[in-house]
N, C-alpha and C positions, 0 to 999 in steps of 0.2 A: 336846161338839160333834160335829155329824155330819161324816163325811168330806168332805174338799174335792175336788171334780172338778178336774182340770187338763187342759185341752185344749191340747196342746203342738205348736208348729211349731219352726222352726229357731232356733238361737242359744243364748246363755247366760241369756236372760231366764227361760225356763221353769225352768232349774236354781235361780236365785235365788229364785223364787217358791216351788218345792218345798222348798227349805231353810228359807226364812222361815216357811212355814205349818207345817212339822213342829216348827220351834223354838217356835212358839206353841202346840203341843199338838195339832195336827190330823193325822189320817191323810190322806194324799195318794193319790188314785186317778187315774192318768194314762192319758188317751186320746191316745196319740202318733201324730201324723199322718204316715203312711208317706211316705218320700222328703223329709221335712223335719225332723222331730224328731231330736235327737242320741241315739244308743243309750246313752251314758253317763248319760242322764237317769234310766234305770231304777234306778240305785244310789241316788237321792235320793227314790224313791217307795215307798210301801208296796204298791201294786199298779200294774202296768205293762202295757199292751196296745197293740199296733199297730192302728191303725184307717184306713180309707180316707179320703182328703181329701174325697171326694164322697159320703160315706156317713153322713149325719147320723143316720139311724135307729141305725146301729151305735154311735155316740158315746152316744146317749141310753140304749140298752140297758145298756151298760157302766156308766154312771154310776148308773142306777136300781138295777141289781142290787146295787151297792156302797152303796146308801142315801144317795147325795149329793143334797143339796138345794140347795148352792151350788157354783158352778164358776168358774174363772178361765181365759180364753182368751188365750194369749200365744204369741209366737214368729212368725218370718217363714214365709210360704208364698210362694215365688217364682212370681209370676203368669206369668213368661216360659215356665215349664215347661208351662203350659196350652197353648202354641202350638207346642210341638215336635212332630216326627213321632212318631206313635203315642200321643200323649197320650191320645186317646179310649179307647184300650185300657187304659191304666194308671190312668185316672180314671173308670171305669164307675161312674156313681151308682147308689145303691140306689133303691128305689121312692119312698121319702119325699122324697128329695133331687130325683129327677126330677119328682115332682109339684110341688114348689116351683118348680123351674126352668121348668116349662111353664105355671104359673099366675102366682104372686105376682112371679117374677122375669122374666116373659116380655118385659116392655117396659123393664125397667131392671135392668141387671146391673152397675151400678158398685160399687166395693168397699163403700161405706157401705151401699147398698140390701142387698147380700148379707149383711153383718154384722147389720144390723138384722133381717133375716128369720131369720137363725140364733139370735139372741137371743130373738126371740118363740117360735120353735119350741121352744127349750129350756124356755122358761117354761110352755108349754102342758103339758109333762110334769113340772112342779114342780121344775125346776131353774133357779135364778136366777143369772144371770151378775153377778158383783160386781166392784167396782173392781180392775183388775188390779195396781194398786200397793199394795193393802192390806197386803201383808207385805213390801214392799220400799221404804218410804216414804224411807229414808235414801239411796236411789239417785236420787231425783229432783233435777233441776237447780234450783238456788236462784237468786234475783235477784242481779244484780251481776256483777263481774269475777271469774271463779272461778280463774284463774291468775295468777301474779305479773306475766306479761307481759300488758299492757294493749293494746287496739286502737290504732292510729295515727289521727291526725286524718282521713285519707282513708278508713280503714276505718269509723270512726264515720259519715262521710257515706253510705258504702254501706250501713250498717245502717239508717240512717233512710230512705234511698231505697228499700231492698229489702224492709223488713218488711211493709209493707201489700200489696206485690205478692205476696210469699209467702203471706199470709193469703188473698188473693184466689184464688191457685192452689189452696190447700187447700179454700176454699169451694166451688170448681167441681169438687172431687172429682177433680183432675188428678194431684196429688202433694203432698208436704209440704216440699219443698226446692228452693231455687234457689241458683245460684252468681252472685256479683256482683263486679265490679271497675270502678272509675272510673264509678260510676253507670250501668253497663251490665250487663244480664243476659245471661250467657254460657251458661248451661245451666239447664234446668228438669227436675225430676224427673217422670217419668211411669211407664209400666209397668215399666220396666227396674229400678227401685229406686235407693235412694241411692248405693250403692257404684259402680254403672255410671255414674251421672251425674257422680260425683266424677272418675272416670277420664276421662270425655269433657271435663269442665271443664279438666282438667290438659292435655289434647291441644290445647284451643282457646286456653289462656293459658299458654304455655310459659315465660313470664318469672316467673309465679308472683305471689303477693301478694293472691290473691283471697279472698273471704269466702263461707262457707257459711251460709245461713240455714235453719233448720229449725223448723217450727212443728207444733202438734198439729192433729188434725182439727177444722174449724170447728164441727163438731156438738158438740164438747166431751164426747164419751162416752168416759170412762176405762175403760169395761168392754171395749171392743173394739178400740181402736186408739190405742196409746200410742207415740209415736215413741221410737226409742232410738239412742243413740250408744255404741259400745263400742271396745274397743282396737283391733279391726280397722279401724273407721272412721277412727280417728286415724292409723293406718299408711297407709291409703289417701290420706288428706288430705295427709300429709307426702310421699308419693311424687308426688302431683299439684301440690305446691308451694303449697297453701293456707297462708294466714297467720292466718285468724280463723274461729271457729265461733260462731255465735249461736243459742241455743236458747230455747224458750218456757219460762220458769221454772214449776215446779209441775206441768207437764203433759208434760215429756219426761224420759226415763230416761237417766242416764249409768251404763251397765252396768259393775259393778265400778269405782265412781266414783274411787276413789283412784288406781288403776291408769291410768284413763283421763286424769286431770289430770297425773299424773306424766309420762306419755308426751307429752301435749300440751306440757308445759314443755320436755321433751327436745327436741322438734322445733320450738320456738319459735312455737307456735300459741296464740294468745290464745283463751280460751273464756269466752263472756259469756252470763249468763242474763238474759233480758228478761221483766219482769212484764207479762203481757197486759193488765192493768188501767191501765198507765201505759206505752204503747209508746213507743220512742224517737222 
């Protein structure tokens, strides 16, 4: 098998992919996005190099030199960093990225448009982005109640009420999560990301008992944007007094799944996987 390219952002997801790919016998070549990827990821890769977030040409050179024809792109890149003071100096693009920015992305710079452009640019150089869950299928959320604790009757009502709203928010490329209580949407994820939205929901609903609904990108592209829930997410949900988490089964990752579900049990948070073909 040819080496697998790993374009890595922040979080444990890239670690799991690297370990799964190496267990399957593949050499892993990592293009680690500066200011995002974890340094310890280097221990789980055969080749590791820091690259600029806005330097697609640099990613391509690294992967092509290593003989990669397939790649997986996973991990968070906090979009809020792009709007901080001095961001233009930290994220100076290379010529290839600048050309894409001024032409193909000139009128549409939404996340999905950017990811689609990156996918096509890699393909031009013979590098195919593959399903990011190929080497971590055991981490996907499954359909049904995943914890011993089940949602209450009122939480089921919130799930049925909020599911299509969350799918619409995703379809509009705004975000992938909402917070609901008593059939009232109290927070919607946007640029700030899920963790910050959870904190805001906790501030707005201090009595607790609210439900987080999280869905996959409506475009259904498992190569570029798979929602994730990890131990840190559960900790933040507990601090914000959430009572229920609803995930799209087969298309959402529970990173370190067993640990996530054990922590949810400990904090009395129900976790539910919803089959997208049979919504609640």
